[in-house]
C-alpha positions in Angstrom: 37.6 -34.0 -63.1 40.7 -32.9 -61.5 41.6 -36.5 -59.8 40.7 -38.1 -63.2 43.7 -35.4 -64.6 45.6 -35.9 -62.0 45.5 -39.8 -62.1 46.2 -39.4 -66.0 49.3 -37.1 -65.0 50.5 -40.1 -62.7 50.0 -42.6 -65.2 51.9 -40.4 -67.8 54.6 -39.7 -64.8 55.2 -43.5 -64.5 54.8 -44.5 -68.1 57.8 -42.0 -69.3 60.3 -42.8 -65.9 60.2 -46.5 -67.0 61.0 -45.8 -71.0 63.6 -43.4 -69.5 65.3 -46.3 -67.2 64.8 -49.0 -70.4 66.4 -46.2 -72.5 69.3 -45.7 -69.6 70.3 -49.2 -69.0 70.4 -50.3 -73.0 72.4 -47.1 -73.8 74.3 -48.0 -70.8 74.2 -43.9 -69.8 74.4 -43.5 -65.5 75.8 -40.6 -64.0 79.4 -41.7 -62.4 77.9 -40.2 -59.1 75.7 -43.4 -59.0 76.8 -47.2 -58.8 78.0 -47.6 -62.5 79.6 -50.6 -63.6 84.1 -50.5 -63.6 83.3 -52.0 -67.2 81.3 -51.5 -70.3 79.6 -55.0 -70.6 76.5 -55.9 -72.1 73.4 -56.3 -70.0 72.3 -59.6 -70.4 75.8 -61.4 -71.6 78.1 -59.4 -69.5 80.3 -59.2 -72.6 83.3 -56.5 -72.3 83.1 -53.6 -74.9 80.6 -55.2 -77.2 83.2 -58.4 -77.9 85.9 -56.6 -79.5 89.7 -57.9 -78.5 91.2 -55.5 -76.1 94.8 -56.6 -76.8 94.7 -55.6 -80.4 94.0 -52.3 -79.8 97.1 -52.2 -78.4 99.2 -53.7 -80.4 97.9 -53.7 -84.0 95.8 -50.3 -83.1 92.7 -51.8 -84.6 89.3 -53.1 -83.5 89.1 -56.6 -84.0 86.0 -58.6 -83.3 86.7 -61.1 -80.0 85.9 -65.3 -80.9 83.7 -66.7 -78.1 86.2 -69.7 -78.2 89.0 -67.2 -76.8 87.2 -66.2 -73.7 88.4 -64.9 -70.5 86.0 -64.0 -67.2 87.9 -61.1 -65.6 86.3 -57.8 -63.3 82.8 -59.7 -63.5 83.0 -59.3 -67.6 83.5 -61.9 -70.1 86.6 -60.8 -72.8 86.7 -62.4 -75.8 90.1 -62.0 -77.9 90.9 -62.8 -81.8 93.3 -65.3 -80.9 94.7 -67.9 -78.0 97.8 -65.5 -78.0 95.8 -62.3 -77.4 93.8 -64.3 -74.3 97.3 -65.1 -72.8 98.8 -61.8 -73.3 95.6 -60.2 -71.6 95.7 -62.8 -68.5 99.1 -61.8 -67.5 98.0 -58.1 -67.9 94.6 -56.9 -67.7 94.9 -53.8 -67.0 97.8 -52.8 -69.3 95.0 -54.0 -72.0 91.5 -52.7 -70.6 90.3 -49.4 -72.7 89.9 -46.8 -70.6 87.0 -45.9 -67.8 86.0 -49.7 -68.6 85.3 -48.7 -72.8 82.5 -46.2 -71.7 82.8 -42.9 -74.2 85.8 -41.1 -72.6 83.4 -38.2 -73.7 80.9 -38.9 -71.9 83.1 -39.5 -68.9 84.4 -36.4 -69.2 81.2 -34.9 -69.0 80.5 -37.0 -65.8 78.5 -40.1 -66.8 79.6 -43.3 -68.6 77.7 -43.8 -72.1 78.3 -46.8 -74.6 81.3 -46.8 -76.8 81.6 -48.0 -80.8 84.7 -50.0 -80.6 85.6 -49.1 -84.0 85.5 -45.1 -82.6 88.8 -45.2 -80.3 92.1 -43.2 -79.8 95.3 -44.8 -78.7 97.1 -42.1 -76.0 100.2 -43.6 -74.1 99.6 -46.9 -75.2 96.3 -47.0 -73.7 92.8 -47.0 -75.9 90.7 -44.4 -75.3 86.8 -45.4 -76.9 84.0 -42.9 -78.0 80.7 -42.9 -78.8 81.0 -41.7 -81.9 83.5 -39.4 -84.5 81.6 -36.4 -83.9 82.3 -37.1 -80.2 86.0 -37.8 -80.5 87.0 -35.1 -82.2 85.3 -32.9 -79.9 87.0 -34.7 -77.0 90.2 -34.4 -78.7 90.3 -30.9 -79.4 90.7 -30.1 -75.9 92.6 -33.5 -75.2 94.7 -32.3 -72.3 91.9 -30.8 -69.8 89.7 -33.7 -71.0 92.1 -36.2 -70.1 92.4 -34.4 -66.7 88.3 -33.8 -66.6 87.8 -37.7 -67.4 90.1 -39.0 -64.8 88.8 -36.9 -61.7 85.1 -37.8 -62.9 86.3 -41.5 -63.1 88.4 -41.7 -59.7 
């Protein structure tokens, strides 16, 4: 009876570990102390920031979906743009237009891990785009903006 119970517990632990692993991969959740991607990109296609145009955040303060016909590979990811002009602008200075923390949720980074973000939930601070998973974590993070910026920078670097 004891062997059977241990076997069942072992199987449950293996299945549970698999479920947790799959969940963390699909939600792009990783502790920052582990190796993590520099850019928030899709698991199978390496599409950066869920296919949104990084230049539009800075130039028009809007989340605009990019178009596959205006794509550019940089930093192990494929970036999409709304226009050829935005693509060329990005190519000239990618660091200027790349969202902070690679487009991962800034709230999560302040807590020491990466998490996927919603490209429609962002804040421009000093000409840089910060992404968030949802409005509630954005509000929390902005509530202590100075401290969270410092924490996020410390954790990311």
